[in-house]
C-alpha positions as CSV (number, residue, x, y, z in Angstrom):
1,M,-44.7,-17.2,-9.4
2,R,-47.9,-15.8,-10.7
3,V,-49.6,-13.5,-8.2
4,N,-53.3,-12.6,-8.6
5,F,-54.2,-9.3,-6.9
6,Q,-57.7,-8.5,-5.9
7,K,-58.4,-4.9,-5.2
8,Y,-61.6,-3.9,-3.4
9,S,-63.1,-0.5,-4.2
10,A,-64.7,2.0,-1.8
11,M,-67.9,1.6,-3.8
12,N,-68.1,-2.1,-3.1
13,Y,-67.5,-1.3,0.6
14,I,-70.3,1.2,0.6
15,K,-72.7,-1.2,-1.1
16,K,-71.9,-3.9,1.4
17,S,-72.3,-1.4,4.3
18,F,-75.7,-0.3,2.9
19,I,-76.9,-3.9,2.7
20,I,-75.7,-4.5,6.3
21,L,-77.5,-1.3,7.4
22,I,-80.8,-2.5,5.8
23,L,-80.5,-5.9,7.6
24,L,-79.9,-4.1,10.9
25,V,-83.0,-2.0,10.4
26,I,-85.0,-5.1,9.6
27,V,-83.7,-6.9,12.6
28,G,-84.3,-3.9,14.8
29,A,-87.9,-3.7,13.7
30,C,-88.6,-7.1,15.3
31,K,-89.8,-5.7,18.6
32,D,-90.8,-9.1,20.0
33,D,-87.2,-10.2,20.1
34,P,-85.5,-10.1,23.5
35,P,-82.9,-7.4,23.9
36,A,-79.3,-8.5,23.2
37,P,-77.1,-8.7,26.3
38,R,-74.9,-5.7,26.9
39,S,-71.2,-6.0,26.1
40,N,-68.6,-5.3,28.8
41,W,-65.6,-3.3,27.7
42,N,-62.4,-2.9,29.8
43,L,-59.8,-0.2,29.5
44,I,-56.4,-1.9,29.0
45,G,-54.2,1.1,28.6
46,L,-52.5,3.1,25.8
47,D,-54.2,6.3,26.9
48,G,-53.1,9.3,24.9
49,K,-51.5,7.3,22.2
50,T,-52.6,6.9,18.5
51,V,-52.8,3.2,17.8
52,Y,-52.1,2.2,14.2
53,Q,-52.1,-1.6,14.6
54,L,-52.9,-4.3,17.1
55,K,-51.8,-7.9,16.9
56,V,-52.3,-10.9,19.2
57,F,-49.6,-13.5,19.4
58,E,-49.9,-16.4,21.9
59,N,-50.6,-14.7,25.2
60,W,-49.4,-11.2,24.2
61,I,-51.1,-8.3,22.5
62,Y,-48.8,-5.9,20.5
63,A,-49.5,-2.4,19.5
64,G,-47.9,-0.1,16.9
65,T,-48.4,3.5,18.0
66,D,-47.2,7.1,17.6
67,Q,-45.1,6.4,20.7
68,G,-43.3,3.2,19.5
69,I,-44.2,-0.4,19.7
70,L,-45.5,-1.9,22.9
71,R,-46.8,-5.2,24.2
72,K,-49.0,-6.5,27.1
73,N,-49.4,-9.8,28.7
74,M,-53.1,-10.6,28.4
75,S,-53.1,-12.9,31.4
76,L,-52.4,-9.9,33.7
77,S,-55.2,-7.5,34.7
78,S,-52.8,-4.5,34.9
79,S,-53.1,-1.8,32.2
80,Q,-49.3,-1.5,32.0
81,W,-47.6,-2.1,28.7
82,E,-44.0,-3.0,28.0
83,E,-42.1,-0.7,25.6
84,L,-40.2,-2.7,23.0
85,G,-38.6,0.4,21.3
86,F,-39.0,3.6,19.3
87,R,-40.4,5.8,21.9
88,G,-41.7,9.0,20.2
89,K,-41.6,7.4,16.8
90,N,-44.5,6.5,14.5
91,V,-44.6,2.7,14.3
92,R,-47.2,2.6,11.5
93,A,-47.0,-1.1,10.9
94,F,-45.2,-4.2,12.1
95,Y,-45.0,-7.9,11.3
96,L,-44.6,-10.6,13.9
97,R,-42.8,-13.7,12.5
98,N,-42.7,-15.0,16.0
99,K,-42.4,-13.5,19.5
100,N,-38.7,-12.9,18.9
101,S,-38.6,-11.8,15.3
102,I,-40.4,-8.6,14.5
103,L,-40.2,-6.3,11.4
104,V,-41.2,-2.6,12.1
105,S,-42.0,0.3,9.8
106,I,-41.1,3.8,11.2
107,V,-43.0,6.4,9.2
108,D,-42.1,10.1,8.8
109,D,-45.3,11.6,7.3
110,L,-43.6,15.0,6.8
111,V,-40.5,13.7,5.1
112,P,-41.4,10.2,3.8
113,E,-37.8,9.5,2.6
114,N,-36.8,9.5,6.3
115,S,-39.0,6.5,6.9
116,E,-37.1,3.4,8.1
117,L,-37.4,-0.4,8.6
118,Y,-36.0,-2.2,11.6
119,T,-35.9,-5.8,12.7
120,T,-35.3,-7.6,15.9
121,T,-34.5,-11.3,16.6
122,N,-34.5,-11.0,20.4
123,A,-38.0,-9.7,21.2
124,G,-37.0,-6.1,21.1
125,N,-34.0,-6.1,23.3
126,S,-32.1,-4.7,20.3
127,W,-33.0,-3.5,16.8
128,T,-31.2,-3.5,13.5
129,L,-31.8,-0.8,10.8
130,L,-32.3,-2.3,7.4
131,P,-30.1,-0.1,5.2
132,N,-31.9,-0.8,1.9
133,G,-35.2,0.4,3.3
134,F,-38.4,0.2,1.2
135,G,-38.3,1.7,-2.3
136,E,-36.2,1.9,-5.4
137,V,-34.5,5.3,-5.5
138,T,-35.3,6.7,-2.0
139,N,-36.9,5.3,1.1
140,E,-40.7,5.1,1.1
141,K,-43.1,4.5,3.9
142,V,-44.7,1.2,4.6
143,I,-48.2,1.3,6.0
144,G,-48.9,-2.4,6.2
145,F,-47.3,-5.8,6.3
146,C,-48.5,-9.4,5.7
147,G,-46.6,-12.6,6.0
148,V,-46.9,-15.6,3.7
149,P,-48.3,-18.7,5.5
150,N,-45.7,-21.4,6.1
151,V,-42.9,-19.3,4.6
152,D,-40.9,-17.7,7.4
153,N,-38.9,-15.1,5.6
154,S,-41.5,-14.0,3.0
155,V,-43.5,-10.8,3.7
156,Y,-45.6,-8.4,1.6
157,A,-45.6,-4.7,2.3
158,I,-47.8,-1.9,1.1
159,G,-46.9,1.7,0.5
160,D,-48.4,4.7,-1.3
161,G,-49.7,3.0,-4.4
162,V,-47.2,0.0,-4.5
163,I,-47.1,-3.5,-3.2
164,A,-43.7,-5.3,-2.9
165,V,-42.5,-8.6,-1.5
166,S,-39.4,-9.5,0.4
167,E,-38.0,-13.0,0.6
168,D,-35.4,-12.1,3.3
169,F,-37.6,-10.6,6.0
170,G,-37.3,-7.0,4.8
171,S,-33.7,-6.7,3.7
172,T,-34.6,-6.4,0.0
173,W,-37.9,-5.8,-1.8
174,T,-39.3,-6.6,-5.3
175,K,-42.2,-4.6,-6.6
176,K,-45.2,-6.8,-7.5
177,W,-47.9,-4.2,-8.2
178,G,-48.2,-0.4,-8.7
179,E,-45.3,2.0,-8.9
180,W,-42.5,3.2,-6.6
181,Q,-42.7,6.9,-5.6
182,A,-46.5,6.9,-6.3
183,V,-48.5,9.9,-5.2
184,A,-49.4,9.8,-1.5
185,G,-52.9,8.5,-0.8
186,G,-52.8,5.9,-3.6
187,G,-56.0,4.3,-2.3
188,L,-54.4,1.3,-0.7
189,S,-54.5,0.6,3.0
190,F,-54.1,-3.1,3.5
191,V,-52.6,-6.3,1.9
192,K,-53.5,-9.9,2.8
193,V,-52.4,-13.3,1.5
194,N,-55.1,-15.8,0.9
195,P,-54.3,-18.5,3.6
196,E,-55.5,-21.2,1.2
197,N,-53.6,-20.0,-1.9
198,A,-50.3,-18.0,-1.3
199,N,-50.4,-16.9,-5.0
200,E,-53.5,-14.9,-4.4
201,I,-53.0,-11.5,-2.8
202,W,-55.8,-9.2,-1.6
203,A,-55.3,-5.5,-1.4
204,G,-57.5,-2.5,-1.0
């Protein structure tokens, strides 16, 4: 399978941001326009936690934090969150295949080789450590996941300067771009699969 990777540079982002800023200034200069309505924001919890990722699935919102992975029923007004596991651990990234099957990356920033991958098939009632981890020689940290549309077990993961794919929901990984054991801060922070073309992968 031929995979076409598209990498977006910081300079492109700066250029786009500059253009957006100019447009905002121009729009703001139109004093005759009526003021935009004020947005209402509601606090829904997670106070005191570092949130790395949020994901909405059906009527639930999931959060990967420095205090584990949690979820909240969005139909309830309460700010209480349900802990799914890994209290006190850095859940840097997670992938929801469905509400029962979740792949989680636990990252140890001080000792990256201690980073781990876990899966659940029962909505977090129990978790299984994936013994192969992510990497070739030693474990490496995963900072982002992305599933492949319409392919249940396929998922991409991004590390420090490497992108790999798993066809068995995280049990084994095949490098697709970059190098294993790359220098930390390799300039990558996300990976996405084109929903219209699964052979085209976006990373940046």
